[in-house]
N, C-alpha and C positions, 0 to 999 in steps of 0.2 A: 546337363545340369548336375550340380553336386550338393550333397548334404555333408558339410564339413569337407573332408578330403575324399569322401567316397562318392563315386558316380551313382546317380539315381537310376536304377534299372527297373524298379517296380514301385507301385503305390502312387504314381503320379498320373493325372489325366491332363490332356491337352486340348485346346481349341484354337484354331487359326481363324483370323478375321481379315477382311480386306477393307481398306478405307476408300469409300465411294461417296461423293457428294456430301462431304462433311460428316459422314456416319460410319462407324465400324459395323460391318455386316459379317456375321459368322459364315464361314465357308462350309457347306455341308460335307460330311465325311472327312473333314480335315482335322483328325483327332489323334494324330501320332506326334511324336517328338520332332519329326521333320516334315517339311512340306516342300514339294517341288513346284516351282513356278515356271510355266511355259512362256516362251517369247511372246506368243500371241496374247498372253494375259496382261502384258504391260504396254500401255500406250503412253509414251514419253516417260512418265514417272508413276510409281505405284507403291503405296505403303502397306505393309502387312504387320499384324500383331499376333503374337503367340501368348496365350494365357495358360500357364501351367498351374494346376491346383495340386498341392502336396501338403499333407498333414493339416488339412482344413484352411490353408492359406493360399491366396492367389499370387502368382509371380508373373509379371508382364514384361515383355520385351517387344520392341518395334524395330522393323528393318524397312528401309526405303530402297527400292530398286529403280535404276534409271536405264532406259533403253537408248543407248547412244547411236543406234542406227536410224532413229526417227529423223525426218528432215527438219523439224523445228526444235529449237532448244530455247528454254526460257531461263532467265536469271533474275533473282530477286535482289534488288538494291534498296537502299534506304537513306533518306535525308535525315540526319541526326543519328546515324549509326544503328545498332541493333540492341542497345542497352538503355533501359530507363532506370534511374537510380533513386532510391528512397521513395518510390511511389509518386514521383513528380515528373511532369512534362509529357512529351509524346514523341513519336517517330512517324515518319511518312514513308512507308514501304511502297515500292512500285516494281513493275515487272518489265523487263526488256525481252523481246522475242526475236530470235534470229533464225535465218535459214541460209545455208551456204555462206556463213559468216557475214551476212548482211542483215541489218535490222529491218523488221517488218512492223507495221503499226507503231511507228515511233511516237514518242511524246508529242503532243500538239504544241507545247510551249514549255517555258521554264517553270520550275516548282520553287516557290518562295513565299514568305509572308509579306513581302513588299512588292508592289506592282512594278513591272519593268518600266524603265524611263524611256521616253520618246517612242512609244509604240506606234505602229502604223495601223490603219483600219484593218480588221480581220486577224490581228495578232491574238494568240491564245496565251493564257497564264493559269497555272494551277495555284490557286490562292490557299495558303495554309492559314487556317483560323484556329489558333491554340485555345482561344476562349470557348468556342463552340465545339472544339475537337473534331474538325472536319476539313476536308479538302474540296474546293469547289472549282470547276472549270469555268474560267471567265473568258470573255471575248471583247476586244476593244472595238467600239462602234465608230470610232473616228473622233469622238469627243469624251467618252467615258467608258469605264469597264462595266460590262453587264454579264449576269449569269447566262449560260448558254445550255441548250439541250443537245448540242452537237456531241456526237459519240465517237469513240475509237472504232476502228474496223473490226476488231476482235472483242469478244466478251470475256470479262475477267470476274470470276466468282471466288471469293476468299473464304477459307475455313480456318478454324483455330482449334488446337488441342491444348489442354491445360498441362500442368506439371506432371500429371499422372498419365498422360497420353490419351485422355478421354476427350471426345469432342465436346465443345462448349458453344453456347449460343454466340453468334457473331454477326452473320447477315450482311457483310460488306461486299460491295461490288465496285468495279471500275479499275482502270489501270493504276491509279494512284489512290491510296486510302490513308486515313489517319488512324494510328494506333496509340491510344492514350494509356497512361499508367493504370487507369481503371480497368483496362482490358486485360491486364496481366496480373496473375497471382504467382509470384516468384519467377515462373518460366512459362512462356507460351511458344508453341510451334505453329507457324503459319503455313498454309498451303494455298496456292492460287491455281485454280483450273482455268486454262485458257482455251476458248473454243471460237468457232466461226459464227 
């Protein structure tokens, strides 16, 4: 870190934290300007935050580390892109999980705000509801679409950080979620933990 063009060598304090289950947790004794992460510390992906206090001000930086040797890889995609403009509208993020380049726990059906035409009994559909700002898994009964309690094989728990990198209340779960403009203050960073 620098103060103008001079490297800061004294007068600063540091605290490293690890992002776990939607919360930043300080790492005990991680109070130097550097922190070494062991391979066993990272399962798939892990975020770390360094808070430097210097001249009574806090400076925060976040780094995310991905373990490419893990057998499962997840990728976040979104219907509607990743940008909400002028505080209007919403996005529908979802997660694809792969192992050995093959998808596991695939989407049960299509994601859209209109029902698929000519469905057969047992067909699934992720219904986007912009008015109520949610996505609902629907199943065709043979004559009509019904909400279903059927679940994906894996569990998807979503967390959100605000523009300052601080965790904020979110509480969304599921492979497919609705992210409204109300959920975003300038910038939001999403994390989805996938588990069995």
